[in-house]
N, C-alpha and C positions, 0 to 999 in steps of 0.2 A: 504493500500501499503506499509505502513511504517512496519506494524509486518512483513508482508509477506517477505518484503526486508534484515529483521534484521533475522528470521528465515534461510533465502537462505542464510545470510554471515555467520550465527552460524553454519550451517551444514559443509560449505565450510572451515570455519577456521580448524573444528574438524579433516576433512579427507583430510587435506593440510599437507604434512609432516614438520617437522622442519625446512629442507634444503630450504624448498621454504616461511618460514616466516609463518606457519602454528602453530596450537595448538598442536600437537600430542607432546607424551613426547618423545625427544632422544632417538632411539637405540643405540646398540654397535657401530655401524659403526658412529652415528653422535656424540657420546662421545669421540668418537678418535681422531672426526675433530676439534670439540671445544677444546680438551685440545691441539691437534698440534697447531692451532691458536693462544693458550693465553700461550703456551711454552716460558718461560723466559721471558715474559713481565715485571713480578716482580723479585725484589732482595730478598737478605735478609732472603733467607729460604722460600720465598714464589714462587718461581720458577715453580711448579706446582700447584698453585692455579688459578682458569679460571672460577669461578661461583662470581656473586653478588646478596645477597638476599635483599629486603627490602618489606616494604608494606606500603598501602595508605586506605584511606577510602573511600569509595561509600557513597556519602551524601544521605540521604533518610528525608521524611518529619516524623512528629513524629507519632506516634499511636495514638489512641485514650487512652484518660486517663486511662479507665477501662482496658487496655492491658499494660500500661507503667511500672508498679510494676513486671508483669511477664516476660517483655523482656527486661527491663533494663541492667539484667547481659549478653545479649547474644548482643545487639544491640547499645546501649548507647557506645558510646566511648568518655573516661573520659579524655583524653587526649586534643582532640580536642572541647569538651563540646558540641556535638550535636548527632543526630541520624544517624546510617550510618552501612553497610556490610564494612568488611575486605577485602583487595585484595592482596595476595600475587605475589610477582613480581620476578622471578628469570631472569637475563642476563648473557652474558660473558662480560671480562673485557673491549669490544669493545661496548655493550650497544645492541648489538642483540639480542632478547629476546629468550629464551629458554623454559620457562613454564609460564604460568599466572594462579591460581586460579580462582577457582566461586567466588563469592560473598559469604562470609562466616559470619556467624550469630558467632563470637567468635574475641576474642583479637588474635593479630600475635602471641603471645607466646603459647597459646592454640592450633593455627592451625598446629604450627611444628607437635606437637603429634598428635592430630586428625585427621588430614587431610592424613596422611602419608607421609608429605615431610621429616621426618627424616629416616624414612623406606627406600623412595625412593631414598634419597643421598647415603644412605649405600650401596643400592644396586649397585648405580652408582661409588661410590669407588670402590668395589670389583669387578667391570667389568674393571675398569682402574688399579687395583691392585694398588689402595692406591695412584698411581699418578694423586692426584687430592684435589682440595679444594675449599672451599666456606668462601667469607667473608660476613658480616652483622653488621648490630650495636650492641648493647647492650641487645637489647628483644630478642635473641634468642639464647635458650639451645640445640643444635643439639647434644650435648654428655652431657650425665649426669654422677653423680658421678659414680654410680655402672655401667655403661656401659663397655662391656668388652673391651680392648685395641684393640682387633682385629675386632670391630662392629664401631669403631670410624670414625669419617667422621672429615677430615682435616679441622679443622672448625678456623678462626682467626676474633676476632670481635674488633671495636672501643667501645669506652670507653666514659658514659654520662657525664656530664656537672660537676654532687656534686664529681666524683670518681675522674675525673681528676683535680680538684680544690684540693683535698687531697694529690693527688700525688705530684702538685707542690710546694703544704707547705711541704711536705716530702726531696723533690728535693731541693728547694731553699731557704727555710727559713733559717734565719740567726744565728738560734739558735745552740749552741754548743751539745745539748745533745741528736742531731739524731746522731746516728753513722752510720761511712762513707757507709757501706755495704748496709743500708736502703737507703741513697742517691743516690746509685749506681742504686740498685733495682728499686727506684722511675724513674729514669732518663731512664732505660733502658723500661719502661714500656710507659713510654711518648711518647718516640722514636717509638715504636711499635704501638700505638696507631695515631699518625700521618702518618705513611707510610699505616698503614689499609685504614685510612681517606682518602689518595691521592686514593687509587686503587678502591675502593668502591662509588667515587663520582658518578661513571658513572651509577649506578643504580637511585641515588637520579635526576640526570639530565634525567633519561628515565622515571621517575616517574614527573620529569618537562613534559615531552614532553606529557604523558598520560595525566595530567590535561588540557593541551592545547586544550582537546577537551572539549567542553561546557559541555556536559551531564555529564560527570565525573570531572568538574574542579571544582578549588577553590570558595568552598561557593556556587555552584551553587546545587539545591537541586532536583534529580530526581522525579517527578512529576508523581506518580502511585497511586492508592488507592491499595495499597498493605495491606491493613489491613480490606478491607473488607469481611465480612462473607461467601459472594458468592463468592470470588475470584475477580482477576482483571480484569476478563473480556476477552471476547475468542480473541479479536485483540489488546490487551495490551500488548509492548512489555515490557520485564520481564528485573531486572538487569544483570542477566548470559547473555542475549543477548547482551546489548549493552558492556559489559566489553568485551566479545569475539570478538565482531567486532571492537572496538576500536583497541584493542591489535594487531587483525590480520592485521589492515591497519598500524597502526603505524610498523609495523615489517615490511611490506612491504615496506616501504617509506624509513626507515632507510637503508635496504639490498641495493634500488635500486635509492636513491636520495640522502639523505647525514648522514653517518653514524656518531654517536656520536663522535668516536676519529680515527681519521685516523690510519691505518696499520701498521705505523710504530710507533705509539704514544709510551713513556715509560713515567713513573712520572719523575716528576722532583728531583732534588738533595735533599737527606732528613736532614734536619736540625732542629733543635730547640732553638731559642735565638742566631741564629750565628751559632750555633756549630754543626758539625757535629760528628756523631756516631762513634765507636772504629772500627778498620779496619777490625776486625774480628764479628762485630756486626750480630744478628740474631734475628728475631722477634719473641717474646714469651715473657709472662707475668709469672716475678717470683713469687715465693711461699710468699716471705716475712718474712721466718723463720718460715713457718706455719709445713710446711713437706707435702702438701697436692699438689695435681696436679690442676692447676689453669683451669679447663676443659670448665668452663662457666663464663658468668658474673657475678652470682650471689655468689659462694665462692670467687671469687676476690672481689666483693665489699666488702663482708663482714669482710676479713682479711684487706686490706688497712684502710678501716672504723675502725677497730682495734687497729690497729699498729698508723695510724694520732690520734686517743683519746690518747693512751699511750703516746703519745711526746706533746699533750696539743693543739692540731688542734681544733677550734671552727669555726664552719659553718658562713661563713658573706660573703656579696656581696655586692659588691662597683660597682655602675655605673659610675666612674669618671676613673676608672682603665682602660687604654686600653688596656694594656694589660693581663688582667684576663680574660681568656674565659670561667669562671665559670658561668658565667651569660647567656651564648649563649648554645646552645644545637650542641652539637660539632659532635653527628650524622650525621647534615645534612651539608656534605660537598661540598655542589656542587657548593659555590664559588670557587672551588679549580681549577674547568674546565672551569673558565670566564664565568658561566653563574650566575646571581645575583637572587636571589628569597628570598621573603619576606613574614613571615606568620605573621597574626594579626587575631584576633578573630576567629580562626580555619579555615581561609581562606588563600589561597596559592596564590601569586599574582608572577608573573614572568615580570622582566623590561627588555627583551630581545628585540632589534630592537626600543627602544623607546628614540629619540635623545631628548627630551625636556621633564621638568617636566609638567603632566596633572592637568590644571588649574580646577577645579571645580566652578560651578556656585551655586549662593546661593540656591536653589534648592535642589541640590544635596547634596552641604555640611548638610544642614537640615536632609535631610533622611540618610547621613551618622552617624549625632550624635544622631539618634534615635527620632527625632520629626516626628513628622504625618503635613501632610498637611491639613489644617481646609477644610471641607468640608461644603460647604451651604446646608441649608436644599432645596429639590425640589421647595418647593413653593415660594422661595426668587429666584432661578435659574430661574425657569419660567415668574416668575413679571418680573425681570431685561431683558428677551427676550423681551418679549411682549411689553414693554417700548423703547428697542430698533428698533423692529418694526414698533411701531407707531411713532415714531421718524422720521424712515425712509419714510414712507408715505406722511406725513405730508412738508418734503422736497420737495418730487417729486410733490406733488398735488400744491404747491406753485411756485414751477419751471415752472410749465405747464400753 
């Protein structure tokens, strides 16, 4: 019954148009509607940006030891340190899903090229004649250095924690050896990544909603014999069935019940340490004197690392510095929309709707700390049961 329902929902989801919450990739009319809905939501040169993209991991059980070395390059996720498929999720600036990938045996950065995501977005940009843009974290390279300008996608990304720490050093360090123009460029990059983070927080929150479904939730392992030589079985639901069904139901719920953002939502004022950007500020990443276009994270990161090292930057982490964001993943901007998520041991936990702290009993604490319950041998358990039954009979007989 579960399998047949999954297959039916999978077929329905892929046959339902985007406007009704389905998984069909948007057509030309849909793209125009998306662009119109998100027009002028953002400021500072990002007025035509209408999509946010991020990835998540669909966790699975470990394959047999004999297959692990062969599958580690495709199914092992080094960030979360567990086995799983990668799922790409694309939504508009209000959290409504535009497209979700099938579970993929590759990383997020590889999926952009191998799954045709870059080509798909390039075609969408041509359809809208460039009046279109995508927001991501720093893992995605939608434009390469050798990509012709007429084929590039309008792409803006937020910066990772280590690069952010170097930028803060260049912008605010008390050293007089850092030139003023380098400080201004570092502050420009900091304002840009903060504003991009405010906009793309919606896809992080959508992924949190996605993980609220236990079968793809934080830490839950999808229980299926995926690595059997004979296959998973005739009536076993597959990961693609699960992802399609959850995405379809989530889209319908967000569209009909409660969207992630209100139609009149706009980003809050852009500030960094209490200061506003210049009146003519536009979001972009400067080249820091390299003369190269900062088309993706790799180019930008290498240049910032070179410049920071030139002026004596040394990597360090401080647990006590409350203003230092270098120890946190700034690519996770979920808290900006008032939704708190916690990541621990590769699992995502949400505190939404919890009015008080949860108290764990001693057994739960022991399991959380990795301890194992002591298991009595069957012989001892049987002897205890027999002893209890015998005592019960004696008390009954005595009362008679």
